[in-house]
N, C-alpha and C positions, 0 to 999 in steps of 0.2 A: 203556250199563251204568248211565248217571244216571238214567233214567226208570223203570227198576225199581225203585229203591230212592225217588227223590226225583220226583216224579209231584204232577201239577199241585195236586191235591185237598189234598197236602198242605201247601200252598203258604199262608201267610194274611199277609197284609199292611194293618199298622196298625190292627193290633184295638187295646182300651184293658184291657190287664192291668195292677194298680197293686203288684204286689208278687213276692216266688216264690214261694210259697202259691200265687197265681193263676195262674201260669206255668204250673206241675207239676199243677194243678189241669186245667185247659186240654188240655193234652199228655197227659191218661190221660183224659181225657172224649173228648178227637182219635180215641186208639187204640182206645176203647170202639166208636165210630161209625164207624169204618171198619173194624174185624172183625180186630185188627192183637191187642190186648189185654184181655178181659176184666173182667181186676180192674181196676176203677181206686183200689182204697186200695192194694193192694201195689203196683200201680206208682209208686204217689206217694213209698211208705216207700223203694221201690229210687233212684228220683232223691235223694233226700233223706239218702240213706247214700252213695249216691256222693259227695252236695257236703261231705260232715261229711270225708271220706278227704285231699281239698283242693278248694279250689274251681274251676268248669269254665273261670269269668270270663276271658278274654283282655284285647286292646285292644283300641281303639277301636271298643267299645260292643258287641262279641260274646261269647257263650259257647256254650259246645259242652256241655250237661246230655247224658249216654248211662249206657246201662245194660245189662247182660248179667243175664232174668230169664225161669227155665223159662213162666211163662205166658204171653210175644209168641209169637204163633202161627208173624207172618211179619216181617223185617226190613223197617226202616225208615228213614228221614229224614223229621222236617216243619224246614221252616221258617220262623220265626215275626220278626216285625214286629212293633216293638211302637210306637204314638202315642210314647208316652213311655216314656226308660230304668226301669230298677227295682236296686237296688241288687243286687248280687251277689257279693261282696267280691273282682274282678277284678282283674288283675295291675299295670294303672294307676289305679286306683283308681276310676275312673268307672261308671257305671250303666252296665246291657247295654243291649241294646236290640235288638238280632239274632243270634238261637239257630239254631242249626242242632240239633238232638233228636235224638241215635240212637240209637234204640229195636233190641237184637240178642235172641233167645230161644239160650238154651244148645243147644240142637240143631242148631241149623243152621249151614251153613255161612258162615263172615266174611270170604271174599274181595270178598264186594260190596262188602260197606257200609267196609271197609278203603280199598278204593281209593278209594271217595266222601268219604273221612274224608284221606284224599293228597290228593285234588285240593283237598277243603276246606281243607286245612292250609296247601296252595300258594299258596291263594286268598289266602286270609289275607295274607298279605307280600308282593299287592299292590295299591298307594294305590289305581289306577288300579280293579279290583276291587271293592272297598272303597268308591269313593265311589258305582260304577255301582249296587251294592248296596240303597245306603241312598236310594236316590234313584229305584230303578224302580216305571214306575209298574202294572206288571200281572204273575202271574203269567209268564204268557208269558217277560215277556221278565227275569226271575231266571233261568228254567231255557234261554236265550241265551245269559247269562252263564258255564254249566258246558259248552254246549255248543258255545263258542269254543275252546273245548282241547278236539280231541278225543284224547290222549292226555295221562298225569302222564308229568312229566318226572321220569321217576329215574333219570337218566344218571347212574351211583357213577364210573363211570372214564373217564375218555383215556386215549390212547395217545398226547400229549406229555408222551411221559415225562423231559422239563427243570423239569415243574412237581413243587412243594414238592406230597408226600401226606400226609395222616393219616387213619387212622381212630376210628372213633366203636360209642358204644355207647347205647341208649337202652332204658330200659325205665321205665313210669312205673309206678303203681300197680297199676291195673287194667288196664292196657295199652290204650288207646282213645286219646284224645285227647291227651293232654301225649307220649304214646310216638310219635306219627307229626308232630304240631307238633313235638316240636325235631329230627325226622330232617329234616323239610322247609325246617327252620329253616337249618341247619348245611349242608344241598346250596345253598339258597340263598346263602350266607355265603360259602361256595366256590366257587359263579360266577362271584359278584359280587366275590374279590377272585384271581382267577387259581389255583387249587389245586386239586389231586384232594382228592378226601376218599369211603371207604369206610365207608356206617352200621350194623352190625349192631342188627337191633330184637327187639326180649324182646314182643312185645302180644297179640292175642288171636287174632292172623292166625299165632301161632307163635314159632317162633324163627327168624330169616330172615337172611341175607345173613351170615354167619357169616364171622368175621375169622381168614385162616391164619394158618401161623408166616408164610409168604410175606410175607404185608400186613404181619405187627409187622416182616420186619425192611429192608423197604424203608419202611415209614412214620417221621415226621420227629417225631411222638407221637401220643398218643392220650386221647380226649374221652372221660369215662364221665363217662353224665348217665343214673342210675338212683336209682330210689325203694321199690324194694323188691331181697328175696332173689334174687339170680340165679347162676349158678355164671360166675366168671370166671377161672376157674384155666387156660385157655385163654391166657389177656393177663396174657404176660411182656414185661415195655419199660419201659428208665431214665424213659422220661419223659412217667410219665399224669402226668394233670391228672382229679379226680374232683369232680363237682357234682350237683345237681338238674335232675331237667327242666327246673323252669320254670327255675335259672339260665342253662342253655343258651339257654333260647328268651328269657331277655330281655338277660342279659349273654352275647351270643354274642362280640363282640369278646371283650370282658374275656380270656375264657376261651383265647383263641387269643390272644392277648399273654400270656399266660403260658406258654402251650405255647409258641410261640417265641421266651419271654426276654427277652421286651419290658417283664416284667415282673419283680420279683426276685423267687423265690421263697424264705419261706420253711417250708420242709415240717413244723419243730411246730405253727403253727403254720394250717395246709392240715389236717393229723393232727388237730389238736383240731377245728377247725371240722366235720369229715368230720365227728368223732366225733359233736359232739353235731347239727346240722344234719339226718345223715344216721342213721347206723347209730341213736340213741337213738329217735329219732324212728318207724321201723324197730320197734325192740326194744318203746318204748312204746303206738305201735299195735296191736302183737298182744296187749300184757300187758292195754292197760286190754280189750280185745273180747273175753279170751277169761276176767279172771279179776275183774274190777270186780264184774261184777251179780251174782258168785257172794258177795262179800262185803258188798254192798250187802243184800241179801234172807239173808245169815246172820245180819246185824246188825238187820234189823226184830225176826228169829227173838227172837234173842237181848235186845233190846228189850224186849216180850212176854212172855219168860221171867222176868228181870228184876223187872220191874214184879208180876208173880205172886207172885215170892219175898218181893215186898217187902212187900206186905197181905195174904199170908194164913198162916193161922196155922200149919198144916199144910203143909210146903213140901218135903219129903225128898224126895217123886219128882220134882217140878220141878227141884231143888238136884241132884238123881244126872244127871236128863239133863243140863244143862248142862253139869255135871263132864265129862259123855260125848263134850259135843260139843264139849267146846276141847283133845280128846285130836286132832280131826281136823287142828291143827298141824302133831303130824307129817307129813301130808300134804299139806302147802300150801307147809312151807318147801322140799322137795322138788322141788316142781311150779316153783315161780319160780323156785330154782334152772335148774333144765335151761332155759326160758325165757329168761334172761339168760345162759348160758352159750351156747344152742346161736347166738343171734338174733345176739349180738357177738362168737362167736368162730368161727361156721357150720360146729361137728363135733357134730353128730348124737352121736358115740361118747361123745365127752369128755361132753358134755352129759347122755345117756340114764344115761350110766357113774356118775356125779357124785352126779346127783339118787336112785340105787338107792342109793349110798352112804351117803346121808346120810339116808335113809330106813331103812334096813337101822339103822344106829348108834342111831336116835330112839328105835325100837323097844327094840333090848336092851338100850339105857340105863334106859327105863322100865320096860319089864317085867321085865328079866330083873336088873337091879343095880339096880330099884326107888329111880331119880334119879327127881325131880320138873321136870326142865326138858329142855329141847330143844337141837339146836346154834346154832341162836338166827340173828335174821336176820344179825345181828353178822357170823358166823362162814362165812352163806352169802355177804356181800359180800367180805372175807376171802378164800375159796378164791375167788370170781369175780378178785380182781384178777391173783390168781398163774397162774392158767388163759390167761386173756388176752393175758398179758405172757408164759408159755412160747408156746400159740400165735400172738403175736406176733414175737417175735424166735427161739426157736429153732429152731421150722420156716422160718424165712424163710433162718438159720443154716443150715440142712441143702440149702437148694435152694440157695446158696451155695458151699457146699462140694463137695458132693458134684453129679457130672454127671452121673453115668450114670441114664437115667432107669427102669432095673430097681434097680437097688442104691439110688437116692432115694426109691422107693417101696416099699421096703421097710424103710426104717429112719425111715419115717415110721408107719408102722402101731409101730414099735417104740418112738417117742416118743411116741403116741399109749395103747399099753399102759403108756411110763411114767410119764404123767401122771397115767393113775387110779392108777396104785399109790403115787403121792407125795402125790394128794386123800385118797386110803385111810390115810395114815397121820398126813397133820393133820389130818383129822377124827378118827383114833381117838384120838392124842396132846394134843389141843387141845378136845374137846368136852367135858370137862366148865370147860376156862377160859373158853371160850364160851360155853358154854351160864349158868354163874353167872353172869358177868361183865353179859353180856344183860338178863337176867331181873334182878339189881342195878339196871343201869343203871333200865331201864323200868319196877320198885316203886318206887325213888325218885322219880320223875316223876313218875309216877300221885301218889305220895305230896305231893310237890309243891304239885301241879296242883290238890289235894281241900282243900289248907291255903290257897294264896295267889291274891285273884283277878284280880292283876297279872300272871305267872308266866303263868295261861291266859290272859289279853291278848296278851301277848306271842309265844306258842306260835299263839294264832289270828292274829292278825294279821301275822304273819311266812306264812302257810300262804294264810292268804286272798288276796293279796298277790301270792305265786308262781303263783297259780292268773290274777293275773289281764296275767304277767308279756309271754303272746305268745298267750292267747287261742287255746284247739286245737290249740298246738304242744308239742312235747319236754318245755317244762318245765310247761306244767301238764298233763299227761300219768303226768307221773314226778310231780307234786304228787298227781293223785289216786292212782298205786299207793303209794306210800310211804306215804299217812293209811290208807289200807287195810289195808295189811300192819302201823301200828302200831295200828291196832285192832283187826287177829286176834292180832297179838299179846298185847296186853294183856292180851287177853281169858284165853288160854290162861294168867296168870297171877291173873286174880284175874277169875273165870269172870261176878260179879255185878256188877263196878266197873268196867268195858272203861276204858279211855285215850281218848275219845270228843272228845277239843277240838279234833284234827288234823283227824278226817273232819269232822265240824262247821263246820267256816270254809273245809274243801274243797269242801260240796254249797252254802250261801251262795257263794263264791268264783263258781259259773258261772255263777249269773244275775246278780249284782248289780249288775256294770258298765254289762251293757247295760238292764239295767230303769233305770239311772240314766240312760243317754243319753234312751232313752226320754222320762225326765220334763225332759228338758234339751230337748228336740224339742218338748214341749207350752208350755211353759214361754217358749222364743225359736221361737216357732211365723211369726212377723212378721217375725224380723228374717234365718234362715235360708233357702237357698235351695232351693228344692224339695228338689233332689237329697240335699242336707243334711238335711232335714227327712224324706224319704223313706231314710236311713240311721238315721237314729237311732230312726223308730219301726219299722224295722224288727229292731234291733239289738237291743228291747224283745220284738217279738212272739220271734223266735226266745231270747233270754232265758226269757221263758214257758213255750215248750216245752223248756227245760234247752238249751240250746246255747249258746255261750259265743262261736263265731266272729262271729258277728253282729256284733259289736263290734269284729273289728281294725279296720276302718277308721281307727275312733279315734284310733288310736295311727299309723297313714301320714301322718296330717293333720294331728295336732297332735304328735306325738310326744312328749316329754318331760313337755309340761301333761296331757297324758293320764296316764304314767305314777306323776303327782306325786298326779293328782285321785283317780289309785285305791290309792294308797299311805293316801291323808287318811280317805277310805272304809274300807282292810283296818283302818286303829286306831282307827278309829269303831265296824266291827262285833266285831273284838275286843274291846272296851272293853267292849260291852254282852255278850257275850259271856263274860265276864271272870267282870265282875260281878254276872250274874243266874246265869253258873256252865250256861249251855243247852246240853246235850248233847242232839245229834240221832241219832237209831239207823234211819232209812231215811227215804221217803215221799218228797211234790214239795218240790223245791227251791228255794222259793219261801213265798208266804203260803201258797196251799192245801197245804203242811203240815200245817200246824195241823191239818188238816181229816180231809186222806187222811196227817198221816205220823203221827209218831211222836219225839217227846221230851220230858227235862225240865229244868226248871229250879228255882234257887232264889226267884222272885218272892214268893210269901208268906211264906218267911223274914225276910226286910223289914219286915214286915209286923208277925214275934214269932210266928207262925203255922208251928207246929214239921213241916210235910210238903210236899212238893215240889208243882210245880201242870205239869204236866203241857199245851203247844204254845204257852200265853199266851207265854212271854217268848220262842220262833219266831217269832210271830206279832208283839209287836212289834217284833223287830229288822226282819221281812220286811216289813214297810208302812213304816218311818221312815226306812231305808238307802236306798233309793230316793231317798226325800228330799231327802234327808239332800246323795248323793251326785250329785243334778239338779243341786242348788242349788248346791253347789262347782264343779259341773261349767259352769253360768251364769256363776260368777266365775273361773273357774281358763282356761276355752276359749274366747275368746272369736269369735263368730265372723268370716272371711276376711273382708277387702274383698270 
C-alpha cells in the first residue's frame, strides 16, 4: 500500500529551500515533472488556500501541506526533508523541516491516501520514528521506516469490559490532516492510559465509525473535536466536551481531565469559549469567503463613480446609477442574516424563512409604503439574538420534556413554524423603529466622522487594533465583515459619501503588523537567530501578499509586548487616517494601493488647496507605518537570549 503513493522518486532529502513559497513552488513543479498535476500555478494556489484555513504545521519540525484539486491526475505523497527549517506557523512555534505533502484528485478514490495519512499520523506520535526519519541517510531508509509497521493500529474496541470507555468525534475543516491526526492522538492516549475509545471521523474518506446509541449508553464521556459544520443530532449525552481538533491534538490530557471531572467545569465559560473559538470561526470563514470580495469590488465601483460625480458637471446619469446601486442593500441584509442564522443555529429552515421575511419587508416598505430605509443591521442582529436563544433553549426544553421521538419531531416542526411567525411579527412591528434608528445612528456617526479628525482617529485605531488581536482568527475576520457591512449600510444612506474609515483601517490592519516585523528583521538582522530572522522576513512577505497570519508567531513568542506594539502602531495609523481623512475604496492594502488602488485624502487642504488628493495620503501612511512599527518593535520586542 505504501509504495503505491509514497514512492522512492517522491522522496527528497536535505534540499535547500528558504521559505514557504519555495516549498510550494518545489511541490508544484515536482508534481508536474512526475505527471501528477500539469497546472503548477493552480496547485500552488490550492496549497496556499488550504494554509489560510489553518496551518498544517505540527510539532517536532513536521508539516503536512495537502489539497484536493481537480487538476491532480493521480494521488501522491511527497516526503521532503530540508537542510534548514522554514517558518510554517507550526503548533509549537518552531520552523518546519520535514514535509509530508498529500496531493489528492477530486475524482480519485481517497482510501489509499487516508490509509497513508493514518500511518503518518500514528508515526508522528512515535519519538523513535521522528528521530529515525530526521536522520535517515537514504530514500530506502525512509521507506523502511514505514514498511516496519505492516498495518496501522486502529483497534478501537477492547474486549476488556472493566476499562473506562469514551467516544469522540473528529472533523477538521478540510477533512484531511487534522481529522486523522486527532484520531491517532486520541487512540494513542487511550492506549497509554488504559481505557477504550471509539472515534467517529468525518473526513475525505467519508463518515466512518459512526457512534451508536449503545456506544453512548456505555460511554463515560463524549469528546467532540470539530472545526466545521457536521450533523451531531445523534450525540446525546450528559458529559460532552467540545473543542477544536487542534486542542484535541495539543491538549489531549486536558480534554480527558475535564471529562473525568479532575478539572472543575464552568459550563458557562465553556459555552462562551466554544462560541468564540469554534462557532464564530466557522461563521466568519463562511461569511468572509462569500461576501468580502463582493463588498470590496462594490466599494471600488462606488469610489470611481463618486470621483466622476464630484468632478464632472453633468452627472445626473452617474448619480442615478449610484442611487440604483444603493438599493442592493435590500438584498445584502437578508443574505447576511441568512448566513448568520444558518451557521449559528444550524437551521436552514429558520435562516431561509427569516431572510425572505426581511427581504420582503424591505421591498414592501420602500416600494409600496415609499419609505427610504431598510430594516438595518441593528434590526438583523436583534432578530438573530432572538432566533439563536430560541433554538438553543426552546428546542432543548422540547427534547427534555417530550421523550417520545415521533411527538418530539412533530413539536420541533411546530416550534420552527412558530419562530418564523414570531420573526414575521417582530420584523413587521419593529421595521420602522429599527430602520429609522439604524439610519439615524449611522448618519450621526458619518457626520461626526466628517467634522472631527480625532473621531476618525479613534474609530480607525480601534478597527486596526482589532485586526491585529488574533491575525486571521475570528476577531480578525469579524472585523473584516463588520467594516464591509458598515461601508455598505452607509452607502445606502449617502451614496456619494459612504463611511469608509472602518474599512480603510481594516485594509491596513491586514498588512501593517507583518511589514513592521519585516523592518524589525532587517534592523536586528545581526542579533536575531536564523529562525526568528526568517520568521520576520516571512511575515513581511505574507503581508505583502495580503495575508496577516504570517505575523501570528510574534504573539506566541512575545505575548503582551506584541499586543502593545500593535496597539501603538494602530494609534499611529489612526492618527494619520484621522488627520489626512484617508478614505480607501479598494485595491492593494499596502503601498501598491497608491498605484493600483483608489483612495482620497485631504492632504492638499492642509496647504489651503481646496480639492482632494488621490492616493497620496495612502502612500504616505503605507510607507511610514511599517518603518514606525519596525522601530517600535525593536524597542518593545527585544530578542530573547
